[in-house]
C-alpha positions as CSV (number, residue, x, y, z in Angstrom):
1,M,-68.6,-25.8,-53.7
2,I,-70.2,-27.2,-50.7
3,A,-73.4,-29.3,-50.7
4,G,-74.3,-26.6,-53.3
5,V,-72.9,-23.1,-52.2
6,L,-70.5,-21.6,-54.0
7,L,-67.7,-20.2,-51.6
8,T,-65.9,-16.8,-51.8
9,P,-62.3,-16.4,-50.3
10,F,-64.5,-14.5,-47.6
11,D,-66.3,-17.5,-46.9
12,A,-63.2,-19.3,-46.6
13,A,-61.4,-17.4,-44.6
14,A,-64.4,-17.2,-42.4
15,I,-65.0,-20.9,-41.7
16,L,-61.3,-21.1,-40.7
17,I,-60.8,-18.3,-38.6
18,V,-64.6,-19.4,-36.9
19,L,-63.0,-23.1,-36.0
20,A,-60.1,-21.8,-35.0
21,A,-61.5,-19.2,-32.7
22,V,-63.9,-22.3,-31.6
23,L,-61.3,-25.2,-30.7
24,G,-58.8,-22.2,-29.4
25,Y,-61.5,-21.6,-26.9
26,A,-62.2,-25.7,-26.1
27,N,-58.1,-25.8,-26.1
28,Y,-58.1,-22.8,-23.3
29,R,-61.2,-24.2,-21.1
30,I,-60.6,-28.0,-21.7
31,L,-57.6,-28.9,-22.7
32,K,-55.3,-25.9,-21.3
33,L,-52.3,-26.7,-24.1
34,P,-50.2,-24.1,-25.5
35,P,-51.9,-23.1,-28.2
36,S,-50.4,-24.5,-31.2
37,V,-50.3,-27.7,-29.5
38,G,-53.9,-28.0,-28.7
39,L,-54.3,-26.4,-32.3
40,T,-53.0,-29.3,-33.6
41,I,-54.4,-32.1,-31.9
42,M,-57.8,-30.8,-32.0
43,G,-57.5,-30.1,-36.1
44,A,-56.5,-33.6,-36.3
45,L,-59.1,-34.9,-33.9
46,A,-61.5,-33.0,-35.9
47,S,-60.3,-34.8,-39.0
48,L,-60.8,-38.3,-36.9
49,V,-64.6,-37.2,-35.8
50,V,-65.1,-36.1,-39.9
51,V,-64.0,-39.7,-40.8
52,A,-65.5,-41.5,-37.9
53,L,-68.8,-39.8,-39.2
54,D,-68.1,-40.7,-42.8
55,R,-67.8,-44.9,-41.5
56,F,-70.7,-45.0,-39.5
57,L,-73.5,-42.5,-40.4
58,P,-74.8,-44.0,-43.9
59,G,-75.0,-41.3,-46.6
60,S,-73.2,-39.0,-44.9
61,T,-70.8,-36.3,-47.1
62,V,-69.1,-34.4,-44.3
63,G,-65.5,-35.7,-45.5
64,A,-66.3,-34.9,-48.9
65,D,-67.5,-31.5,-48.6
66,I,-64.5,-30.5,-46.3
67,T,-62.2,-31.8,-48.9
68,R,-63.9,-30.1,-51.6
69,F,-63.7,-26.7,-49.5
70,I,-59.9,-28.3,-48.4
71,T,-59.0,-28.6,-51.9
72,G,-60.7,-25.3,-53.1
73,I,-58.3,-23.0,-51.5
74,D,-56.0,-21.8,-53.6
75,F,-52.7,-22.4,-51.1
76,H,-49.8,-21.3,-52.9
77,S,-51.3,-17.7,-53.5
78,T,-52.7,-17.4,-50.0
79,L,-49.7,-18.8,-48.4
80,M,-46.8,-17.9,-50.7
81,D,-48.3,-14.4,-51.8
82,G,-50.4,-13.3,-48.5
83,M,-49.4,-15.3,-44.6
84,L,-45.9,-16.0,-44.8
85,C,-44.5,-12.3,-45.3
86,F,-46.9,-11.6,-41.9
87,L,-45.5,-14.8,-40.4
88,L,-41.6,-13.5,-41.1
89,F,-42.3,-9.9,-40.2
90,A,-43.9,-10.6,-36.7
91,G,-40.9,-13.2,-35.8
92,A,-38.1,-10.5,-36.6
93,L,-39.5,-7.7,-34.6
94,H,-39.1,-9.7,-31.4
95,V,-35.6,-10.5,-32.1
96,D,-33.0,-8.6,-29.9
97,W,-30.3,-7.1,-32.4
98,H,-27.9,-6.5,-29.6
99,E,-27.5,-9.6,-28.5
100,M,-27.8,-11.1,-32.0
101,R,-24.7,-9.4,-33.2
102,R,-22.8,-11.2,-30.4
103,G,-23.8,-14.2,-32.0
104,R,-23.8,-13.6,-36.0
105,L,-20.9,-15.7,-37.1
106,P,-23.5,-19.1,-35.6
107,I,-26.4,-17.1,-37.1
108,V,-25.1,-16.5,-40.2
109,V,-23.4,-20.1,-40.4
110,L,-26.4,-22.0,-39.3
111,S,-29.0,-20.2,-41.1
112,T,-27.2,-20.9,-44.7
113,I,-24.8,-24.0,-44.4
114,G,-26.7,-25.5,-41.6
115,V,-30.4,-25.1,-43.5
116,V,-28.2,-26.1,-47.3
117,L,-26.2,-29.3,-45.3
118,S,-29.9,-29.8,-43.5
119,T,-31.8,-29.7,-47.4
120,V,-29.6,-32.2,-48.5
121,L,-29.5,-35.0,-45.5
122,I,-33.6,-34.9,-45.8
123,G,-34.0,-34.8,-49.4
124,G,-31.0,-37.4,-49.7
125,G,-32.6,-39.7,-47.1
126,L,-36.2,-39.0,-47.8
127,F,-35.5,-40.1,-51.6
128,A,-33.9,-43.3,-50.4
129,L,-36.7,-44.2,-48.2
130,C,-39.4,-43.4,-50.7
131,D,-37.4,-45.9,-52.9
132,V,-37.7,-49.2,-50.3
133,L,-41.9,-47.7,-49.9
134,G,-42.1,-48.5,-53.2
135,L,-43.3,-44.8,-53.3
136,H,-41.9,-42.9,-57.0
137,I,-40.7,-39.3,-55.7
138,P,-38.6,-37.7,-57.7
139,F,-35.1,-36.7,-56.6
140,A,-35.9,-33.1,-56.5
141,W,-39.3,-32.9,-54.7
142,S,-37.3,-34.5,-52.2
143,L,-35.2,-31.6,-52.2
144,V,-37.8,-29.3,-52.1
145,F,-39.1,-31.3,-48.5
146,G,-35.8,-30.8,-47.4
147,A,-36.0,-27.2,-47.8
148,L,-39.5,-26.6,-46.8
149,I,-38.9,-28.7,-43.0
150,S,-35.4,-27.6,-42.3
151,P,-36.7,-23.9,-41.0
152,T,-37.5,-24.0,-37.2
153,D,-39.9,-21.7,-35.4
154,P,-38.5,-20.3,-32.3
155,V,-42.0,-18.8,-30.9
156,S,-42.6,-22.0,-28.7
157,V,-39.5,-22.0,-27.0
158,M,-38.0,-18.4,-26.7
159,G,-40.4,-18.2,-23.1
160,I,-38.7,-22.1,-22.5
161,L,-35.1,-20.5,-22.6
162,K,-36.0,-17.5,-20.6
163,R,-37.0,-19.4,-18.0
164,A,-34.2,-22.0,-18.5
165,K,-31.6,-19.6,-17.7
166,V,-29.5,-20.2,-21.1
167,S,-27.4,-17.3,-22.1
168,P,-28.8,-14.1,-24.0
169,T,-26.6,-14.5,-26.7
170,L,-27.2,-18.4,-27.0
171,E,-31.2,-17.3,-26.8
172,A,-30.7,-14.8,-29.2
173,T,-28.6,-16.8,-31.1
174,V,-31.6,-19.3,-31.6
175,A,-34.0,-16.7,-32.5
176,G,-32.1,-15.0,-34.8
177,E,-31.0,-18.0,-36.6
178,S,-34.8,-19.6,-36.8
179,L,-35.7,-15.8,-38.4
180,F,-33.1,-16.1,-40.8
181,N,-33.3,-20.0,-41.8
182,D,-37.1,-18.8,-42.6
183,G,-35.8,-16.6,-45.4
184,V,-33.1,-18.4,-46.6
185,G,-35.2,-21.9,-45.9
186,V,-38.0,-20.4,-48.2
187,V,-35.7,-19.3,-50.9
188,I,-34.1,-22.7,-51.3
189,F,-37.8,-23.8,-51.6
190,T,-38.7,-21.9,-54.4
191,I,-36.0,-22.2,-56.6
192,L,-36.2,-25.9,-56.2
193,L,-39.7,-26.0,-56.6
194,A,-39.1,-24.2,-60.1
195,T,-36.9,-26.7,-60.9
196,A,-39.1,-29.7,-59.8
197,I,-42.4,-28.0,-61.8
198,S,-40.4,-27.9,-64.6
199,G,-38.8,-31.5,-64.6
200,E,-35.1,-29.7,-65.3
201,P,-31.9,-30.8,-64.4
202,F,-30.6,-28.9,-61.7
203,S,-28.0,-26.8,-62.0
204,L,-26.0,-25.5,-59.0
205,A,-24.3,-22.9,-60.3
206,R,-27.8,-21.2,-61.7
207,A,-29.1,-22.4,-58.3
208,G,-26.0,-20.2,-56.4
209,H,-26.7,-17.3,-58.7
210,L,-30.7,-17.4,-58.2
211,F,-29.8,-17.6,-54.2
212,V,-27.5,-14.0,-54.5
213,L,-29.6,-12.8,-56.7
214,E,-32.7,-13.7,-54.4
215,A,-31.5,-13.6,-51.3
216,G,-29.1,-10.0,-51.7
217,G,-32.0,-8.3,-53.7
218,G,-34.3,-8.8,-50.9
219,I,-31.8,-7.9,-47.7
220,L,-31.2,-4.7,-50.1
221,L,-34.9,-4.0,-50.4
222,G,-35.5,-4.6,-46.8
223,L,-33.2,-2.2,-45.6
224,A,-34.6,0.3,-47.7
225,C,-37.8,-0.2,-46.7
226,G,-37.3,-0.1,-43.1
227,W,-35.1,2.5,-43.3
228,I,-38.3,4.8,-44.7
229,A,-40.9,3.2,-42.3
230,F,-37.4,4.1,-39.7
231,R,-37.5,7.9,-40.4
232,A,-41.7,8.2,-41.2
233,M,-42.7,6.5,-37.8
234,G,-39.6,8.8,-36.2
235,S,-41.3,12.1,-37.6
236,I,-44.8,11.1,-35.6
237,D,-46.6,10.4,-32.6
238,E,-49.6,8.9,-33.3
239,Y,-49.8,4.8,-32.5
240,K,-52.7,4.6,-35.2
241,V,-50.6,5.8,-38.0
242,E,-47.2,3.9,-37.3
243,V,-49.3,0.8,-36.8
244,M,-50.3,0.7,-40.5
245,I,-46.7,2.1,-41.4
246,T,-45.3,-0.8,-40.2
247,L,-48.6,-3.1,-42.4
248,A,-47.8,-1.2,-45.4
249,V,-44.1,-2.3,-45.0
250,V,-44.9,-5.7,-44.9
251,M,-47.5,-5.5,-47.8
252,G,-46.2,-3.4,-49.9
253,G,-42.2,-4.1,-49.5
254,Y,-43.8,-7.9,-50.2
255,A,-45.6,-7.2,-53.6
256,L,-42.9,-5.0,-54.6
257,A,-40.4,-7.6,-53.4
258,N,-42.4,-10.2,-56.6
259,A,-42.1,-7.5,-58.9
260,L,-38.3,-6.8,-58.9
261,H,-38.2,-11.2,-58.8
262,V,-36.3,-10.5,-55.3
263,S,-36.8,-12.8,-51.9
264,G,-40.4,-11.4,-50.5
265,P,-39.5,-13.2,-47.2
266,V,-36.0,-11.9,-47.0
267,A,-37.3,-8.5,-47.0
268,V,-39.6,-8.4,-44.9
269,A,-37.7,-10.5,-42.7
270,V,-35.0,-7.5,-42.9
271,A,-37.2,-5.0,-42.6
272,G,-38.7,-6.5,-39.4
273,L,-35.7,-6.7,-37.7
274,L,-34.5,-2.9,-38.8
275,I,-37.8,-1.4,-37.4
276,G,-38.1,-4.1,-34.3
277,N,-34.8,-3.0,-33.2
278,A,-34.0,1.0,-34.4
279,G,-37.4,1.6,-34.8
280,A,-39.0,0.9,-31.6
281,T,-35.6,2.7,-29.5
282,Y,-35.3,5.5,-31.7
283,A,-38.8,6.2,-33.5
284,M,-41.5,4.9,-31.0
285,S,-43.1,5.9,-27.8
286,D,-44.0,3.9,-25.3
287,V,-47.2,3.6,-26.7
288,T,-46.7,3.3,-30.0
289,R,-44.0,0.1,-29.3
290,D,-46.8,-1.8,-27.0
291,Y,-49.7,-1.3,-29.4
292,V,-47.0,-2.1,-32.7
293,H,-45.8,-5.6,-30.3
294,K,-49.3,-6.5,-29.4
295,F,-51.0,-6.4,-33.0
296,W,-47.9,-7.9,-34.2
297,S,-48.1,-10.6,-32.1
298,L,-51.8,-10.9,-32.4
299,I,-51.5,-11.1,-35.8
300,D,-48.9,-13.9,-35.5
301,D,-51.3,-15.6,-33.1
302,I,-54.2,-15.9,-35.3
303,L,-52.5,-16.8,-38.7
304,N,-50.5,-19.9,-37.1
305,A,-54.0,-21.3,-35.2
306,V,-55.2,-21.0,-38.8
307,L,-52.1,-22.9,-40.2
308,F,-52.1,-25.3,-37.5
309,L,-55.8,-26.0,-38.1
310,L,-55.7,-26.3,-41.7
311,I,-52.6,-28.8,-41.6
312,G,-55.0,-31.2,-39.0
313,L,-57.9,-31.0,-41.5
314,E,-56.0,-31.5,-44.7
315,V,-54.9,-35.1,-43.3
316,L,-58.4,-35.7,-44.7
317,T,-57.8,-34.7,-48.7
318,I,-54.4,-37.4,-48.1
319,P,-55.1,-40.7,-49.5
320,A,-55.6,-43.6,-47.0
321,D,-52.3,-45.1,-48.2
322,P,-50.6,-47.6,-44.8
323,R,-47.1,-46.5,-46.9
324,L,-47.6,-42.2,-46.4
325,L,-48.1,-43.3,-42.7
326,L,-44.9,-45.2,-42.5
327,L,-43.0,-42.9,-44.8
328,G,-43.8,-39.9,-42.4
329,L,-43.2,-42.1,-38.9
330,C,-39.4,-42.7,-40.2
331,V,-38.8,-39.2,-41.7
332,I,-39.2,-38.0,-38.2
333,P,-35.9,-39.6,-36.9
334,L,-34.3,-38.7,-40.1
335,V,-35.1,-34.9,-40.0
336,L,-34.0,-34.9,-36.3
337,M,-30.4,-36.5,-37.2
338,A,-30.3,-33.9,-40.2
339,R,-31.0,-31.3,-37.7
340,A,-28.1,-32.7,-35.3
341,I,-25.5,-32.9,-38.0
342,S,-26.2,-29.6,-39.2
343,V,-25.7,-27.7,-36.3
344,K,-23.1,-30.0,-34.5
345,L,-20.8,-30.0,-37.6
346,P,-20.8,-26.0,-38.3
347,L,-20.6,-24.9,-34.1
348,M,-17.7,-27.8,-34.1
349,V,-15.8,-26.1,-36.9
350,M,-16.3,-22.7,-35.7
351,H,-15.3,-23.8,-32.2
352,P,-12.0,-22.1,-32.3
353,W,-13.6,-18.8,-32.7
354,F,-16.7,-18.7,-31.4
355,N,-18.4,-21.0,-28.3
356,L,-21.7,-20.9,-27.3
357,G,-21.1,-22.5,-24.1
358,P,-22.3,-26.7,-23.8
359,L,-26.0,-26.1,-24.0
360,A,-25.9,-24.9,-27.5
361,P,-26.2,-28.1,-29.6
362,I,-28.8,-29.5,-27.0
363,T,-31.2,-26.6,-27.7
364,L,-30.7,-25.4,-30.7
365,I,-31.5,-29.8,-31.7
366,W,-34.3,-30.5,-29.8
367,G,-35.4,-26.6,-29.7
368,G,-35.6,-26.5,-33.3
369,L,-38.9,-27.4,-33.2
370,R,-40.9,-26.9,-36.8
371,G,-43.8,-24.9,-36.9
372,G,-45.6,-22.6,-39.1
373,I,-43.7,-22.2,-41.9
374,S,-42.7,-25.4,-42.4
375,I,-47.2,-26.0,-42.9
376,A,-47.4,-23.5,-44.5
377,L,-45.0,-24.1,-47.7
378,A,-46.4,-28.1,-47.8
379,L,-49.9,-26.6,-47.9
380,A,-48.4,-24.3,-50.7
381,L,-47.5,-27.2,-53.1
382,S,-49.3,-28.4,-56.3
383,S,-51.3,-31.5,-56.2
384,G,-50.1,-35.0,-57.4
385,E,-48.4,-37.9,-56.1
386,A,-45.1,-36.0,-54.4
387,R,-47.6,-33.8,-53.0
388,N,-49.2,-36.7,-50.9
389,A,-46.4,-37.7,-49.7
390,L,-44.3,-34.5,-48.7
391,L,-47.9,-33.6,-47.0
392,A,-47.8,-36.3,-44.8
393,A,-43.9,-36.6,-44.1
394,T,-44.8,-32.7,-42.9
395,Y,-48.0,-33.3,-40.7
396,L,-46.6,-36.2,-38.8
397,V,-42.9,-34.1,-38.3
398,V,-44.7,-31.0,-37.2
399,L,-47.0,-33.2,-34.7
400,F,-44.2,-34.9,-33.3
401,S,-42.2,-31.6,-33.0
402,V,-44.6,-29.7,-31.7
403,V,-46.2,-32.1,-29.3
404,I,-43.6,-34.3,-28.3
405,Q,-40.4,-31.7,-28.8
406,G,-42.6,-28.5,-27.5
407,A,-44.1,-30.0,-24.4
408,T,-40.3,-31.7,-23.3
409,V,-37.7,-29.3,-24.2
410,E,-37.5,-27.6,-21.2
411,R,-36.7,-30.7,-19.0
412,V,-34.3,-32.1,-21.7
413,L,-33.0,-28.5,-20.9
414,S,-33.5,-28.7,-17.5
415,W,-31.4,-32.3,-17.2
416,A,-29.1,-31.1,-19.8
417,T,-27.9,-27.9,-17.0
418,R,-28.1,-30.4,-14.3
419,R,-25.4,-32.7,-16.2
420,Q,-23.4,-30.1,-17.1
421,A,-23.2,-28.6,-13.8
422,A,-22.3,-32.2,-12.4
423,L,-19.6,-32.5,-14.7
424,T,-18.0,-29.3,-14.2
425,V,-18.2,-29.7,-10.6
426,D,-16.5,-33.2,-11.0
427,P,-14.8,-33.7,-14.0
């Protein structure tokens, strides 16, 4: 309800799309920043403008109206049962299967053991920080934050990696690790969230059982859906129908996964990987391949634009508590340190069997940006003191990741390349 008008789901979607389009246009014409960076900054600026209006214009209720609008959206259903499956499928379509197979060992290890290690490190660190700041966040909710902030988003980095001329195997490893750590992170997040909401003691055995059941079932369902789509698309040559088939795989596969109580995110990621590689090579014509990739690229851009806008506007719903700001600022180095440990430790253990090269650690650490997936999971949390703290921390981590890391990753990789060349010449 805004100013006495009842907002339907269509109205809410229309408002968000119009805002994303207007701010996206302004960014393209004025700021000329990458879309994710521009929309994050402009969403934050829009929040500041609303706060200023309420403070300096007597009787202004803009902030209250927008807050009611934001809090009236059912984020859990919208994001967990909607946007998430589209984002993961779109990301999976662009991962090179052949190059990913070369880096399959680090991809599997980093996207499983690495995510679990990162979740525990961040969760433990956040719990300690909250205790120091006088914010009473249960340990289970701290682990939930560790799970939602651990997945990385390679979209902004992939173009930079191509220009930096890293090895194709390292490039595919970054993309593959990000794809699978998204799915694994969502599974861990779902398990930990259920534990946090129920208030029951955490059981490692039960969590392990649920993880195997959800992830394993998701992989099997994704292979089945992807194979059916592959056979159907290979039997025709009509790009409109084939694009609809990919859409059916995402929506139907995700709904079926929920009904079967297996991981929908893992299922659509596996299906996208199969369709984006075997399907694109053997079942699609050049015209169909072009339309499928452009369609899903557009879907990905639209959803990310809405998510980055939402996280900026969501600031209005967070209480003005200086401790939350301080918590978010302290969490930034915590997340970077946890990422460094969860990357370097597995790479050191794997070194005798597989070596990605000297640029791998800095590429995976500084190039491990947080983006749409983390925002979607944070927004899907239920209301309460824990949500405010976790949302504030997520906002500042994503803001730093997109604006600072995203803007400097190319220079950091160039510096690392020159440094490595100098060490090679003069050992």
